[in-house]
mmCIF file of the N, C-alpha and C atoms, coordinates in Angstrom:
data_MODEL
# 
_entry.id   MODEL 
# 
loop_
_atom_site.group_PDB 
_atom_site.id 
_atom_site.type_symbol 
_atom_site.label_atom_id 
_atom_site.label_alt_id 
_atom_site.label_comp_id 
_atom_site.label_asym_id 
_atom_site.label_entity_id 
_atom_site.label_seq_id 
_atom_site.pdbx_PDB_ins_code 
_atom_site.Cartn_x 
_atom_site.Cartn_y 
_atom_site.Cartn_z 
_atom_site.occupancy 
_atom_site.B_iso_or_equiv 
_atom_site.pdbx_formal_charge 
_atom_site.auth_seq_id 
_atom_site.auth_comp_id 
_atom_site.auth_asym_id 
_atom_site.auth_atom_id 
_atom_site.pdbx_PDB_model_num 
ATOM 1   N N  . MET A 1 1  ? -20.718 -22.163 38.042 1.00 0.00 ? 1  MET A N  1 
ATOM 2   C CA . MET A 1 1  ? -21.689 -21.837 37.800 1.00 0.00 ? 1  MET A CA 1 
ATOM 3   C C  . MET A 1 1  ? -21.098 -21.640 36.401 1.00 0.00 ? 1  MET A C  1 
ATOM 4   N N  . SER A 1 2  ? -21.689 -21.903 35.264 1.00 0.00 ? 2  SER A N  1 
ATOM 5   C CA . SER A 1 2  ? -21.275 -21.946 33.766 1.00 0.00 ? 2  SER A CA 1 
ATOM 6   C C  . SER A 1 2  ? -21.258 -20.655 33.178 1.00 0.00 ? 2  SER A C  1 
ATOM 7   N N  . ASP A 1 3  ? -22.275 -20.017 33.728 1.00 0.00 ? 3  ASP A N  1 
ATOM 8   C CA . ASP A 1 3  ? -22.909 -19.096 32.906 1.00 0.00 ? 3  ASP A CA 1 
ATOM 9   C C  . ASP A 1 3  ? -23.449 -17.735 34.229 1.00 0.00 ? 3  ASP A C  1 
ATOM 10  N N  . VAL A 1 4  ? -22.867 -16.934 34.530 1.00 0.00 ? 4  VAL A N  1 
ATOM 11  C CA . VAL A 1 4  ? -23.165 -16.272 35.745 1.00 0.00 ? 4  VAL A CA 1 
ATOM 12  C C  . VAL A 1 4  ? -24.406 -15.148 35.386 1.00 0.00 ? 4  VAL A C  1 
ATOM 13  N N  . SER A 1 5  ? -24.713 -15.054 34.070 1.00 0.00 ? 5  SER A N  1 
ATOM 14  C CA . SER A 1 5  ? -25.872 -14.243 33.506 1.00 0.00 ? 5  SER A CA 1 
ATOM 15  C C  . SER A 1 5  ? -27.004 -14.909 33.774 1.00 0.00 ? 5  SER A C  1 
ATOM 16  N N  . ALA A 1 6  ? -26.887 -16.430 33.886 1.00 0.00 ? 6  ALA A N  1 
ATOM 17  C CA . ALA A 1 6  ? -28.317 -16.993 34.032 1.00 0.00 ? 6  ALA A CA 1 
ATOM 18  C C  . ALA A 1 6  ? -28.763 -16.958 35.398 1.00 0.00 ? 6  ALA A C  1 
ATOM 19  N N  . PHE A 1 7  ? -27.933 -16.515 36.353 1.00 0.00 ? 7  PHE A N  1 
ATOM 20  C CA . PHE A 1 7  ? -28.444 -16.677 37.784 1.00 0.00 ? 7  PHE A CA 1 
ATOM 21  C C  . PHE A 1 7  ? -29.030 -15.263 38.164 1.00 0.00 ? 7  PHE A C  1 
ATOM 22  N N  . PRO A 1 8  ? -30.285 -14.919 38.198 1.00 0.00 ? 8  PRO A N  1 
ATOM 23  C CA . PRO A 1 8  ? -30.487 -13.671 38.686 1.00 0.00 ? 8  PRO A CA 1 
ATOM 24  C C  . PRO A 1 8  ? -30.019 -12.840 39.876 1.00 0.00 ? 8  PRO A C  1 
ATOM 25  N N  . GLY A 1 9  ? -29.757 -13.521 40.970 1.00 0.00 ? 9  GLY A N  1 
ATOM 26  C CA . GLY A 1 9  ? -28.959 -13.046 41.876 1.00 0.00 ? 9  GLY A CA 1 
ATOM 27  C C  . GLY A 1 9  ? -27.854 -12.830 42.180 1.00 0.00 ? 9  GLY A C  1 
ATOM 28  N N  . HIS A 1 10 ? -27.100 -13.219 41.018 1.00 0.00 ? 10 HIS A N  1 
ATOM 29  C CA . HIS A 1 10 ? -25.629 -12.759 41.171 1.00 0.00 ? 10 HIS A CA 1 
ATOM 30  C C  . HIS A 1 10 ? -25.162 -11.772 41.111 1.00 0.00 ? 10 HIS A C  1 
ATOM 31  N N  . LEU A 1 11 ? -24.170 -11.405 42.040 1.00 0.00 ? 11 LEU A N  1 
ATOM 32  C CA . LEU A 1 11 ? -23.184 -10.250 42.550 1.00 0.00 ? 11 LEU A CA 1 
ATOM 33  C C  . LEU A 1 11 ? -21.868 -10.215 41.791 1.00 0.00 ? 11 LEU A C  1 
ATOM 34  N N  . ALA A 1 12 ? -21.496 -9.770  40.636 1.00 0.00 ? 12 ALA A N  1 
ATOM 35  C CA . ALA A 1 12 ? -20.300 -9.833  40.257 1.00 0.00 ? 12 ALA A CA 1 
ATOM 36  C C  . ALA A 1 12 ? -19.279 -8.433  40.493 1.00 0.00 ? 12 ALA A C  1 
ATOM 37  N N  . CYS A 1 13 ? -18.071 -9.309  41.011 1.00 0.00 ? 13 CYS A N  1 
ATOM 38  C CA . CYS A 1 13 ? -16.992 -8.296  41.338 1.00 0.00 ? 13 CYS A CA 1 
ATOM 39  C C  . CYS A 1 13 ? -16.641 -7.597  40.159 1.00 0.00 ? 13 CYS A C  1 
ATOM 40  N N  . ASP A 1 14 ? -16.746 -8.182  38.781 1.00 0.00 ? 14 ASP A N  1 
ATOM 41  C CA . ASP A 1 14 ? -16.072 -7.798  37.561 1.00 0.00 ? 14 ASP A CA 1 
ATOM 42  C C  . ASP A 1 14 ? -17.191 -7.890  36.932 1.00 0.00 ? 14 ASP A C  1 
ATOM 43  N N  . SER A 1 15 ? -17.866 -6.872  36.108 1.00 0.00 ? 15 SER A N  1 
ATOM 44  C CA . SER A 1 15 ? -18.902 -6.995  35.039 1.00 0.00 ? 15 SER A CA 1 
ATOM 45  C C  . SER A 1 15 ? -18.512 -7.910  33.909 1.00 0.00 ? 15 SER A C  1 
ATOM 46  N N  . ASP A 1 16 ? -16.969 -8.020  33.467 1.00 0.00 ? 16 ASP A N  1 
ATOM 47  C CA . ASP A 1 16 ? -16.852 -9.206  32.394 1.00 0.00 ? 16 ASP A CA 1 
ATOM 48  C C  . ASP A 1 16 ? -16.727 -10.358 32.920 1.00 0.00 ? 16 ASP A C  1 
ATOM 49  N N  . SER A 1 17 ? -17.040 -10.630 34.020 1.00 0.00 ? 17 SER A N  1 
ATOM 50  C CA . SER A 1 17 ? -16.920 -12.010 34.420 1.00 0.00 ? 17 SER A CA 1 
ATOM 51  C C  . SER A 1 17 ? -18.200 -13.116 33.792 1.00 0.00 ? 17 SER A C  1 
ATOM 52  N N  . GLN A 1 18 ? -17.634 -14.001 33.326 1.00 0.00 ? 18 GLN A N  1 
ATOM 53  C CA . GLN A 1 18 ? -18.657 -15.058 32.558 1.00 0.00 ? 18 GLN A CA 1 
ATOM 54  C C  . GLN A 1 18 ? -19.117 -16.401 33.492 1.00 0.00 ? 18 GLN A C  1 
ATOM 55  N N  . SER A 1 19 ? -18.038 -17.022 34.230 1.00 0.00 ? 19 SER A N  1 
ATOM 56  C CA . SER A 1 19 ? -18.729 -18.014 35.041 1.00 0.00 ? 19 SER A CA 1 
ATOM 57  C C  . SER A 1 19 ? -17.577 -18.047 36.064 1.00 0.00 ? 19 SER A C  1 
ATOM 58  N N  . GLU A 1 20 ? -18.182 -19.010 37.112 1.00 0.00 ? 20 GLU A N  1 
ATOM 59  C CA . GLU A 1 20 ? -17.354 -18.775 38.504 1.00 0.00 ? 20 GLU A CA 1 
ATOM 60  C C  . GLU A 1 20 ? -17.580 -20.247 39.038 1.00 0.00 ? 20 GLU A C  1 
ATOM 61  N N  . ILE A 1 21 ? -16.786 -20.293 40.146 1.00 0.00 ? 21 ILE A N  1 
ATOM 62  C CA . ILE A 1 21 ? -16.692 -21.646 41.235 1.00 0.00 ? 21 ILE A CA 1 
ATOM 63  C C  . ILE A 1 21 ? -16.514 -20.961 42.738 1.00 0.00 ? 21 ILE A C  1 
ATOM 64  N N  . VAL A 1 22 ? -17.408 -21.524 43.383 1.00 0.00 ? 22 VAL A N  1 
ATOM 65  C CA . VAL A 1 22 ? -17.296 -21.168 44.562 1.00 0.00 ? 22 VAL A CA 1 
ATOM 66  C C  . VAL A 1 22 ? -17.181 -22.264 45.727 1.00 0.00 ? 22 VAL A C  1 
ATOM 67  N N  . VAL A 1 23 ? -16.187 -22.373 46.178 1.00 0.00 ? 23 VAL A N  1 
ATOM 68  C CA . VAL A 1 23 ? -15.782 -23.720 47.238 1.00 0.00 ? 23 VAL A CA 1 
ATOM 69  C C  . VAL A 1 23 ? -15.946 -23.031 48.663 1.00 0.00 ? 23 VAL A C  1 
ATOM 70  N N  . PRO A 1 24 ? -16.417 -23.983 49.526 1.00 0.00 ? 24 PRO A N  1 
ATOM 71  C CA . PRO A 1 24 ? -16.302 -23.407 51.023 1.00 0.00 ? 24 PRO A CA 1 
ATOM 72  C C  . PRO A 1 24 ? -15.197 -23.510 51.611 1.00 0.00 ? 24 PRO A C  1 
ATOM 73  N N  . LEU A 1 25 ? -14.691 -22.872 52.479 1.00 0.00 ? 25 LEU A N  1 
ATOM 74  C CA . LEU A 1 25 ? -13.351 -23.518 53.370 1.00 0.00 ? 25 LEU A CA 1 
ATOM 75  C C  . LEU A 1 25 ? -13.918 -23.955 54.895 1.00 0.00 ? 25 LEU A C  1 
ATOM 76  N N  . ILE A 1 26 ? -14.003 -25.093 55.010 1.00 0.00 ? 26 ILE A N  1 
ATOM 77  C CA . ILE A 1 26 ? -14.822 -25.795 56.317 1.00 0.00 ? 26 ILE A CA 1 
ATOM 78  C C  . ILE A 1 26 ? -13.863 -25.980 57.190 1.00 0.00 ? 26 ILE A C  1 
ATOM 79  N N  . ALA A 1 27 ? -14.144 -25.652 58.508 1.00 0.00 ? 27 ALA A N  1 
ATOM 80  C CA . ALA A 1 27 ? -12.795 -26.006 59.532 1.00 0.00 ? 27 ALA A CA 1 
ATOM 81  C C  . ALA A 1 27 ? -13.712 -26.631 60.475 1.00 0.00 ? 27 ALA A C  1 
ATOM 82  N N  . ALA A 1 28 ? -13.687 -28.210 60.925 1.00 0.00 ? 28 ALA A N  1 
ATOM 83  C CA . ALA A 1 28 ? -14.711 -28.861 61.793 1.00 0.00 ? 28 ALA A CA 1 
ATOM 84  C C  . ALA A 1 28 ? -15.943 -28.466 61.014 1.00 0.00 ? 28 ALA A C  1 
ATOM 85  N N  . THR A 1 29 ? -17.285 -28.179 61.372 1.00 0.00 ? 29 THR A N  1 
ATOM 86  C CA . THR A 1 29 ? -18.373 -28.093 60.654 1.00 0.00 ? 29 THR A CA 1 
ATOM 87  C C  . THR A 1 29 ? -18.741 -26.676 60.517 1.00 0.00 ? 29 THR A C  1 
ATOM 88  N N  . ARG A 1 30 ? -17.906 -25.712 60.849 1.00 0.00 ? 30 ARG A N  1 
ATOM 89  C CA . ARG A 1 30 ? -18.243 -24.283 60.655 1.00 0.00 ? 30 ARG A CA 1 
ATOM 90  C C  . ARG A 1 30 ? -17.655 -23.857 59.033 1.00 0.00 ? 30 ARG A C  1 
ATOM 91  N N  . ILE A 1 31 ? -18.336 -22.953 58.224 1.00 0.00 ? 31 ILE A N  1 
ATOM 92  C CA . ILE A 1 31 ? -17.644 -22.212 57.152 1.00 0.00 ? 31 ILE A CA 1 
ATOM 93  C C  . ILE A 1 31 ? -17.181 -21.062 57.600 1.00 0.00 ? 31 ILE A C  1 
ATOM 94  N N  . VAL A 1 32 ? -15.724 -21.103 57.271 1.00 0.00 ? 32 VAL A N  1 
ATOM 95  C CA . VAL A 1 32 ? -14.966 -20.043 57.695 1.00 0.00 ? 32 VAL A CA 1 
ATOM 96  C C  . VAL A 1 32 ? -14.793 -19.115 56.845 1.00 0.00 ? 32 VAL A C  1 
ATOM 97  N N  . GLY A 1 33 ? -14.906 -19.357 55.350 1.00 0.00 ? 33 GLY A N  1 
ATOM 98  C CA . GLY A 1 33 ? -14.703 -18.264 54.066 1.00 0.00 ? 33 GLY A CA 1 
ATOM 99  C C  . GLY A 1 33 ? -15.183 -19.368 52.825 1.00 0.00 ? 33 GLY A C  1 
ATOM 100 N N  . VAL A 1 34 ? -14.892 -18.579 51.931 1.00 0.00 ? 34 VAL A N  1 
ATOM 101 C CA . VAL A 1 34 ? -14.672 -19.196 50.541 1.00 0.00 ? 34 VAL A CA 1 
ATOM 102 C C  . VAL A 1 34 ? -13.915 -18.910 49.437 1.00 0.00 ? 34 VAL A C  1 
ATOM 103 N N  . LEU A 1 35 ? -13.444 -19.924 48.777 1.00 0.00 ? 35 LEU A N  1 
ATOM 104 C CA . LEU A 1 35 ? -12.704 -19.429 47.718 1.00 0.00 ? 35 LEU A CA 1 
ATOM 105 C C  . LEU A 1 35 ? -13.357 -19.405 46.500 1.00 0.00 ? 35 LEU A C  1 
ATOM 106 N N  . ASP A 1 36 ? -13.168 -18.098 45.856 1.00 0.00 ? 36 ASP A N  1 
ATOM 107 C CA . ASP A 1 36 ? -14.444 -17.539 44.733 1.00 0.00 ? 36 ASP A CA 1 
ATOM 108 C C  . ASP A 1 36 ? -13.405 -17.516 43.610 1.00 0.00 ? 36 ASP A C  1 
ATOM 109 N N  . LEU A 1 37 ? -13.650 -17.832 42.886 1.00 0.00 ? 37 LEU A N  1 
ATOM 110 C CA . LEU A 1 37 ? -12.817 -17.955 41.461 1.00 0.00 ? 37 LEU A CA 1 
ATOM 111 C C  . LEU A 1 37 ? -13.798 -17.503 40.151 1.00 0.00 ? 37 LEU A C  1 
ATOM 112 N N  . ASP A 1 38 ? -13.323 -16.285 39.616 1.00 0.00 ? 38 ASP A N  1 
ATOM 113 C CA . ASP A 1 38 ? -14.029 -15.740 38.453 1.00 0.00 ? 38 ASP A CA 1 
ATOM 114 C C  . ASP A 1 38 ? -13.571 -15.987 36.979 1.00 0.00 ? 38 ASP A C  1 
ATOM 115 N N  . SER A 1 39 ? -14.274 -16.204 35.931 1.00 0.00 ? 39 SER A N  1 
ATOM 116 C CA . SER A 1 39 ? -13.319 -16.455 34.527 1.00 0.00 ? 39 SER A CA 1 
ATOM 117 C C  . SER A 1 39 ? -14.010 -15.300 33.525 1.00 0.00 ? 39 SER A C  1 
ATOM 118 N N  . TYR A 1 40 ? -13.201 -15.120 33.024 1.00 0.00 ? 40 TYR A N  1 
ATOM 119 C CA . TYR A 1 40 ? -13.859 -14.255 31.414 1.00 0.00 ? 40 TYR A CA 1 
ATOM 120 C C  . TYR A 1 40 ? -14.323 -15.409 30.599 1.00 0.00 ? 40 TYR A C  1 
ATOM 121 N N  . ARG A 1 41 ? -14.346 -16.367 31.052 1.00 0.00 ? 41 ARG A N  1 
ATOM 122 C CA . ARG A 1 41 ? -14.564 -17.600 29.853 1.00 0.00 ? 41 ARG A CA 1 
ATOM 123 C C  . ARG A 1 41 ? -16.112 -18.048 30.173 1.00 0.00 ? 41 ARG A C  1 
ATOM 124 N N  . LEU A 1 42 ? -16.878 -18.556 29.440 1.00 0.00 ? 42 LEU A N  1 
ATOM 125 C CA . LEU A 1 42 ? -18.057 -19.305 29.651 1.00 0.00 ? 42 LEU A CA 1 
ATOM 126 C C  . LEU A 1 42 ? -17.833 -20.863 29.996 1.00 0.00 ? 42 LEU A C  1 
ATOM 127 N N  . ALA A 1 43 ? -18.419 -21.028 31.049 1.00 0.00 ? 43 ALA A N  1 
ATOM 128 C CA . ALA A 1 43 ? -18.037 -22.894 31.361 1.00 0.00 ? 43 ALA A CA 1 
ATOM 129 C C  . ALA A 1 43 ? -16.708 -22.913 31.555 1.00 0.00 ? 43 ALA A C  1 
ATOM 130 N N  . ARG A 1 44 ? -15.773 -21.981 32.282 1.00 0.00 ? 44 ARG A N  1 
ATOM 131 C CA . ARG A 1 44 ? -14.341 -22.575 32.481 1.00 0.00 ? 44 ARG A CA 1 
ATOM 132 C C  . ARG A 1 44 ? -14.215 -23.526 33.386 1.00 0.00 ? 44 ARG A C  1 
ATOM 133 N N  . PHE A 1 45 ? -15.044 -23.455 34.250 1.00 0.00 ? 45 PHE A N  1 
ATOM 134 C CA . PHE A 1 45 ? -14.788 -24.522 35.322 1.00 0.00 ? 45 PHE A CA 1 
ATOM 135 C C  . PHE A 1 45 ? -15.377 -25.737 35.040 1.00 0.00 ? 45 PHE A C  1 
ATOM 136 N N  . ASP A 1 46 ? -15.129 -26.945 35.728 1.00 0.00 ? 46 ASP A N  1 
ATOM 137 C CA . ASP A 1 46 ? -15.455 -28.241 35.452 1.00 0.00 ? 46 ASP A CA 1 
ATOM 138 C C  . ASP A 1 46 ? -15.545 -28.975 36.547 1.00 0.00 ? 46 ASP A C  1 
ATOM 139 N N  . ASP A 1 47 ? -15.921 -30.262 36.551 1.00 0.00 ? 47 ASP A N  1 
ATOM 140 C CA . ASP A 1 47 ? -16.089 -31.313 38.107 1.00 0.00 ? 47 ASP A CA 1 
ATOM 141 C C  . ASP A 1 47 ? -14.314 -31.471 38.277 1.00 0.00 ? 47 ASP A C  1 
ATOM 142 N N  . ALA A 1 48 ? -13.325 -31.610 37.398 1.00 0.00 ? 48 ALA A N  1 
ATOM 143 C CA . ALA A 1 48 ? -11.967 -31.741 38.077 1.00 0.00 ? 48 ALA A CA 1 
ATOM 144 C C  . ALA A 1 48 ? -11.671 -30.335 38.479 1.00 0.00 ? 48 ALA A C  1 
ATOM 145 N N  . ASP A 1 49 ? -11.781 -29.359 38.204 1.00 0.00 ? 49 ASP A N  1 
ATOM 146 C CA . ASP A 1 49 ? -11.314 -27.972 38.903 1.00 0.00 ? 49 ASP A CA 1 
ATOM 147 C C  . ASP A 1 49 ? -12.300 -28.083 40.132 1.00 0.00 ? 49 ASP A C  1 
ATOM 148 N N  . ALA A 1 50 ? -13.321 -28.501 40.340 1.00 0.00 ? 50 ALA A N  1 
ATOM 149 C CA . ALA A 1 50 ? -13.805 -28.598 41.492 1.00 0.00 ? 50 ALA A CA 1 
ATOM 150 C C  . ALA A 1 50 ? -13.082 -29.432 42.616 1.00 0.00 ? 50 ALA A C  1 
ATOM 151 N N  . ARG A 1 51 ? -13.083 -30.539 42.110 1.00 0.00 ? 51 ARG A N  1 
ATOM 152 C CA . ARG A 1 51 ? -12.257 -31.454 42.882 1.00 0.00 ? 51 ARG A CA 1 
ATOM 153 C C  . ARG A 1 51 ? -11.035 -31.149 43.352 1.00 0.00 ? 51 ARG A C  1 
ATOM 154 N N  . GLY A 1 52 ? -10.136 -30.343 42.610 1.00 0.00 ? 52 GLY A N  1 
ATOM 155 C CA . GLY A 1 52 ? -8.947  -29.719 42.859 1.00 0.00 ? 52 GLY A CA 1 
ATOM 156 C C  . GLY A 1 52 ? -9.150  -28.630 43.891 1.00 0.00 ? 52 GLY A C  1 
ATOM 157 N N  . LEU A 1 53 ? -9.991  -27.769 43.503 1.00 0.00 ? 53 LEU A N  1 
ATOM 158 C CA . LEU A 1 53 ? -10.290 -26.639 44.191 1.00 0.00 ? 53 LEU A CA 1 
ATOM 159 C C  . LEU A 1 53 ? -10.651 -27.041 45.896 1.00 0.00 ? 53 LEU A C  1 
ATOM 160 N N  . GLU A 1 54 ? -11.255 -28.041 45.821 1.00 0.00 ? 54 GLU A N  1 
ATOM 161 C CA . GLU A 1 54 ? -11.765 -28.609 47.352 1.00 0.00 ? 54 GLU A CA 1 
ATOM 162 C C  . GLU A 1 54 ? -10.711 -28.965 48.075 1.00 0.00 ? 54 GLU A C  1 
ATOM 163 N N  . ARG A 1 55 ? -9.867  -29.764 47.092 1.00 0.00 ? 55 ARG A N  1 
ATOM 164 C CA . ARG A 1 55 ? -8.458  -30.300 48.202 1.00 0.00 ? 55 ARG A CA 1 
ATOM 165 C C  . ARG A 1 55 ? -7.667  -29.085 48.443 1.00 0.00 ? 55 ARG A C  1 
ATOM 166 N N  . LEU A 1 56 ? -7.654  -28.156 47.435 1.00 0.00 ? 56 LEU A N  1 
ATOM 167 C CA . LEU A 1 56 ? -6.750  -27.071 47.913 1.00 0.00 ? 56 LEU A CA 1 
ATOM 168 C C  . LEU A 1 56 ? -7.217  -26.221 49.051 1.00 0.00 ? 56 LEU A C  1 
ATOM 169 N N  . ALA A 1 57 ? -8.798  -25.976 48.917 1.00 0.00 ? 57 ALA A N  1 
ATOM 170 C CA . ALA A 1 57 ? -9.337  -25.513 50.398 1.00 0.00 ? 57 ALA A CA 1 
ATOM 171 C C  . ALA A 1 57 ? -8.836  -26.436 51.796 1.00 0.00 ? 57 ALA A C  1 
ATOM 172 N N  . ALA A 1 58 ? -9.024  -27.304 51.418 1.00 0.00 ? 58 ALA A N  1 
ATOM 173 C CA . ALA A 1 58 ? -9.027  -28.241 52.773 1.00 0.00 ? 58 ALA A CA 1 
ATOM 174 C C  . ALA A 1 58 ? -7.366  -28.384 53.228 1.00 0.00 ? 58 ALA A C  1 
ATOM 175 N N  . LEU A 1 59 ? -6.568  -28.104 52.243 1.00 0.00 ? 59 LEU A N  1 
ATOM 176 C CA . LEU A 1 59 ? -5.314  -27.746 52.878 1.00 0.00 ? 59 LEU A CA 1 
ATOM 177 C C  . LEU A 1 59 ? -4.887  -26.175 53.342 1.00 0.00 ? 59 LEU A C  1 
ATOM 178 N N  . LEU A 1 60 ? -5.960  -25.435 52.824 1.00 0.00 ? 60 LEU A N  1 
ATOM 179 C CA . LEU A 1 60 ? -5.772  -23.938 53.064 1.00 0.00 ? 60 LEU A CA 1 
ATOM 180 C C  . LEU A 1 60 ? -6.202  -23.738 54.709 1.00 0.00 ? 60 LEU A C  1 
ATOM 181 N N  . VAL A 1 61 ? -7.559  -24.359 55.020 1.00 0.00 ? 61 VAL A N  1 
ATOM 182 C CA . VAL A 1 61 ? -7.785  -24.560 56.216 1.00 0.00 ? 61 VAL A CA 1 
ATOM 183 C C  . VAL A 1 61 ? -6.939  -25.247 57.138 1.00 0.00 ? 61 VAL A C  1 
ATOM 184 N N  . GLU A 1 62 ? -6.328  -26.423 56.918 1.00 0.00 ? 62 GLU A N  1 
ATOM 185 C CA . GLU A 1 62 ? -5.578  -26.833 57.477 1.00 0.00 ? 62 GLU A CA 1 
ATOM 186 C C  . GLU A 1 62 ? -4.293  -26.076 57.971 1.00 0.00 ? 62 GLU A C  1 
ATOM 187 N N  . ALA A 1 63 ? -3.650  -25.741 57.009 1.00 0.00 ? 63 ALA A N  1 
ATOM 188 C CA . ALA A 1 63 ? -2.710  -24.762 56.913 1.00 0.00 ? 63 ALA A CA 1 
ATOM 189 C C  . ALA A 1 63 ? -2.754  -23.483 58.051 1.00 0.00 ? 63 ALA A C  1 
ATOM 190 N N  . SER A 1 64 ? -3.964  -22.851 58.221 1.00 0.00 ? 64 SER A N  1 
ATOM 191 C CA . SER A 1 64 ? -4.214  -21.948 58.998 1.00 0.00 ? 64 SER A CA 1 
ATOM 192 C C  . SER A 1 64 ? -4.934  -22.371 60.303 1.00 0.00 ? 64 SER A C  1 
ATOM 193 N N  . ARG A 1 65 ? -4.939  -23.636 60.383 1.00 0.00 ? 65 ARG A N  1 
ATOM 194 C CA . ARG A 1 65 ? -5.324  -24.026 61.506 1.00 0.00 ? 65 ARG A CA 1 
ATOM 195 C C  . ARG A 1 65 ? -6.467  -23.236 62.649 1.00 0.00 ? 65 ARG A C  1 
ATOM 196 N N  . LEU A 1 66 ? -7.495  -23.328 61.585 1.00 0.00 ? 66 LEU A N  1 
ATOM 197 C CA . LEU A 1 66 ? -9.069  -22.807 62.059 1.00 0.00 ? 66 LEU A CA 1 
ATOM 198 C C  . LEU A 1 66 ? -9.651  -23.720 62.912 1.00 0.00 ? 66 LEU A C  1 
# 
């Protein structure tokens, strides 16, 4: 989300957070967690970040043997 203040249901862990990206951790067909990153900068995350974090998420799940 490029601007968390634009989402009425957003629950911020840090009131200074301006943007966020959330990537599910999926083992088989089950969501076992999420990778949740916040930034103090608006529109901090882009499609390239999402793709890289999705690859990282897959590696984390594989390494955890969930």
